[in-house]
ZATORVEX-819342 format. One record per residue (C-alpha): residue number from 1; residue in three letters; x, y, z. Coordinates in nm, 4 decimals. Example, Ala and Ser with C-alpha at 12.3 -4.5 7.8 and 13.67 -1.06 7.14 Angstrom:
BEGIN
+-----+-----+----------+----------+----------+
:   i :  aa :       c1 :       c2 :       c3 :
+-----+-----+----------+----------+----------+
:   1 : ala :   1.2300 :  -0.4500 :   0.7800 :
:   2 : ser :   1.3670 :  -0.1060 :   0.7140 :
+-----+-----+----------+----------+----------+
//
This chain:
BEGIN
+-----+-----+----------+----------+----------+
:   i :  aa :       c1 :       c2 :       c3 :
+-----+-----+----------+----------+----------+
:   1 : met :   7.1129 :   6.3924 :   5.9414 :
:   2 : gly :   7.0236 :   6.6736 :   6.1519 :
:   3 : lys :   7.0167 :   6.6539 :   6.5359 :
:   4 : asn :   6.7377 :   6.5979 :   6.7679 :
:   5 : val :   6.6198 :   6.8296 :   6.9563 :
:   6 : tyr :   6.4490 :   6.7607 :   7.2722 :
:   7 : thr :   6.2135 :   6.9666 :   7.4817 :
:   8 : ser :   6.2581 :   7.0365 :   7.8620 :
:   9 : glu :   5.9611 :   6.8336 :   7.9520 :
:  10 : thr :   6.1014 :   6.5413 :   7.7628 :
:  11 : lys :   6.4251 :   6.6205 :   7.9236 :
:  12 : trp :   6.2579 :   6.5943 :   8.2823 :
:  13 : ala :   6.0332 :   6.3112 :   8.1980 :
:  14 : val :   6.3432 :   6.1131 :   8.0901 :
:  15 : val :   6.5155 :   6.2086 :   8.4399 :
:  16 : arg :   6.1998 :   6.1393 :   8.6579 :
:  17 : asp :   6.2215 :   5.8110 :   8.4666 :
:  18 : lys :   6.5500 :   5.7121 :   8.5291 :
:  19 : leu :   6.5239 :   5.7876 :   8.8721 :
:  20 : glu :   6.2258 :   5.5599 :   8.9822 :
:  21 : gly :   6.4112 :   5.2939 :   8.8239 :
:  22 : lys :   6.0902 :   5.0971 :   8.7114 :
:  23 : leu :   6.2430 :   5.1253 :   8.3397 :
:  24 : thr :   6.5976 :   5.0504 :   8.1417 :
:  25 : thr :   6.7965 :   5.2902 :   7.9590 :
:  26 : arg :   6.6554 :   5.1063 :   7.6488 :
:  27 : glu :   6.3157 :   5.1294 :   7.7397 :
:  28 : ile :   6.3416 :   5.5189 :   7.8007 :
:  29 : met :   6.5042 :   5.5313 :   7.4616 :
:  30 : asp :   6.2357 :   5.3618 :   7.2900 :
:  31 : lys :   5.9797 :   5.5535 :   7.5035 :
:  32 : tyr :   6.0877 :   5.8624 :   7.4287 :
:  33 : lys :   6.2637 :   5.8653 :   7.0786 :
:  34 : ile :   6.6149 :   5.9073 :   7.1802 :
:  35 : lys :   6.8785 :   5.7736 :   6.9427 :
:  36 : asn :   7.1823 :   5.7235 :   7.1850 :
:  37 : asn :   7.2323 :   5.6313 :   7.5550 :
:  38 : ser :   7.4933 :   5.8970 :   7.6234 :
:  39 : gln :   7.2101 :   6.1977 :   7.5759 :
:  40 : ile :   7.0570 :   6.0274 :   7.8986 :
:  41 : lys :   7.3876 :   6.0090 :   8.0817 :
:  42 : thr :   7.4275 :   6.3974 :   7.9750 :
:  43 : trp :   7.0891 :   6.4676 :   8.1103 :
:  44 : met :   7.1307 :   6.2803 :   8.4304 :
:  45 : arg :   7.4893 :   6.4549 :   8.5184 :
:  46 : trp :   7.3054 :   6.7903 :   8.4309 :
:  47 : tyr :   7.0771 :   6.6956 :   8.7196 :
:  48 : arg :   7.2868 :   6.5519 :   8.9936 :
:  49 : asn :   7.5343 :   6.8211 :   8.9578 :
:  50 : gly :   7.2365 :   7.0828 :   8.9964 :
:  51 : glu :   7.2870 :   7.2723 :   8.6684 :
:  52 : ile :   6.8872 :   7.2109 :   8.6002 :
:  53 : tyr :   6.9321 :   7.5650 :   8.4033 :
:  54 : arg :   7.0741 :   7.3731 :   8.1026 :
:  55 : phe :   6.7234 :   7.1774 :   8.0380 :
:  56 : asp :   6.6154 :   7.5044 :   7.8431 :
:  57 : gln :   6.9357 :   7.5766 :   7.6781 :
:  58 : pro :   6.8804 :   7.5402 :   7.3140 :
:  59 : ile :   7.1540 :   7.3115 :   7.0967 :
:  60 : gly :   7.4900 :   7.5287 :   7.1037 :
:  61 : lys :   7.4090 :   7.7580 :   7.3564 :
:  62 : gln :   7.6008 :   7.7307 :   7.6607 :
:  63 : tyr :   7.4500 :   8.0414 :   7.8740 :
:  64 : thr :   7.7045 :   8.1336 :   8.1415 :
:  65 : phe :   7.5998 :   8.4922 :   8.2245 :
:  66 : gly :   7.2611 :   8.4360 :   8.4363 :
:  67 : his :   7.2427 :   8.0503 :   8.3246 :
:  68 : gly :   6.9450 :   8.0273 :   8.1216 :
:  69 : pro :   6.7814 :   8.2113 :   7.8366 :
:  70 : glu :   6.6549 :   8.6226 :   7.8339 :
:  71 : phe :   6.2741 :   8.6312 :   7.9296 :
:  72 : ser :   6.0529 :   8.8652 :   7.7576 :
:  73 : ser :   5.9491 :   8.9403 :   8.1018 :
:  74 : glu :   5.9815 :   8.8754 :   8.4570 :
:  75 : asp :   5.6650 :   8.6727 :   8.5212 :
:  76 : asp :   5.8122 :   8.4503 :   8.2311 :
:  77 : arg :   6.1509 :   8.4041 :   8.4145 :
:  78 : met :   5.9682 :   8.2956 :   8.7095 :
:  79 : asn :   5.6903 :   8.0827 :   8.5630 :
:  80 : asn :   5.9929 :   7.9045 :   8.4280 :
:  81 : gln :   6.1496 :   7.8466 :   8.7325 :
:  82 : leu :   5.8406 :   7.7447 :   8.9510 :
:  83 : thr :   5.7857 :   7.4921 :   8.6847 :
:  84 : his :   6.1342 :   7.3591 :   8.7214 :
:  85 : leu :   6.1036 :   7.3581 :   9.1209 :
:  86 : lys :   5.7975 :   7.1668 :   9.0775 :
:  87 : met :   5.9145 :   6.8886 :   8.8717 :
:  88 : glu :   6.2431 :   6.8738 :   9.1095 :
:  89 : asn :   6.0126 :   6.8172 :   9.4116 :
:  90 : glu :   5.7998 :   6.5869 :   9.2451 :
:  91 : ile :   6.1286 :   6.3570 :   9.1383 :
:  92 : leu :   6.2108 :   6.4261 :   9.4971 :
:  93 : lys :   5.9173 :   6.2943 :   9.6598 :
:  94 : lys :   5.9559 :   5.9771 :   9.4163 :
:  95 : tyr :   6.2745 :   5.9181 :   9.5221 :
:  96 : met :   6.2184 :   5.9480 :   9.9176 :
:  97 : ala :   5.8969 :   5.6788 :   9.8971 :
:  98 : met :   6.1402 :   5.4607 :   9.6824 :
:  99 : arg :   6.4101 :   5.5000 :   9.9640 :
: 100 : lys :   6.1604 :   5.4191 :  10.2125 :
: 101 : glu :   6.0859 :   5.1166 :  10.0258 :
: 102 : trp :   6.4953 :   5.0134 :  10.0253 :
: 103 : ile :   6.5158 :   5.0238 :  10.3802 :
: 104 : lys :   6.2124 :   4.8660 :  10.4876 :
: 105 : glu :   6.3815 :   4.5462 :  10.2419 :
+-----+-----+----------+----------+----------+
//
């Protein structure tokens, strides 16, 4: 039995769904074919600790210098960073909308 490899898009989608709170952990696991809930906990911990560079790391690669993989060009690095920031912004907007609803109640 080999290790599952999840794309960074899948990891971000799981974090987004978890933050929205509309799906249970079991429903998220079924939706994205994740075998163990500890994987979701790990991704959520990375997100809460601001370690978003880890979403792009391959299995077994823990980058320390530069916090991420080497890119072939500066444009690739900037595009990757822009994608992450857009996803994070989307998640934060949804969280703020949910927070407003919670305060109203």
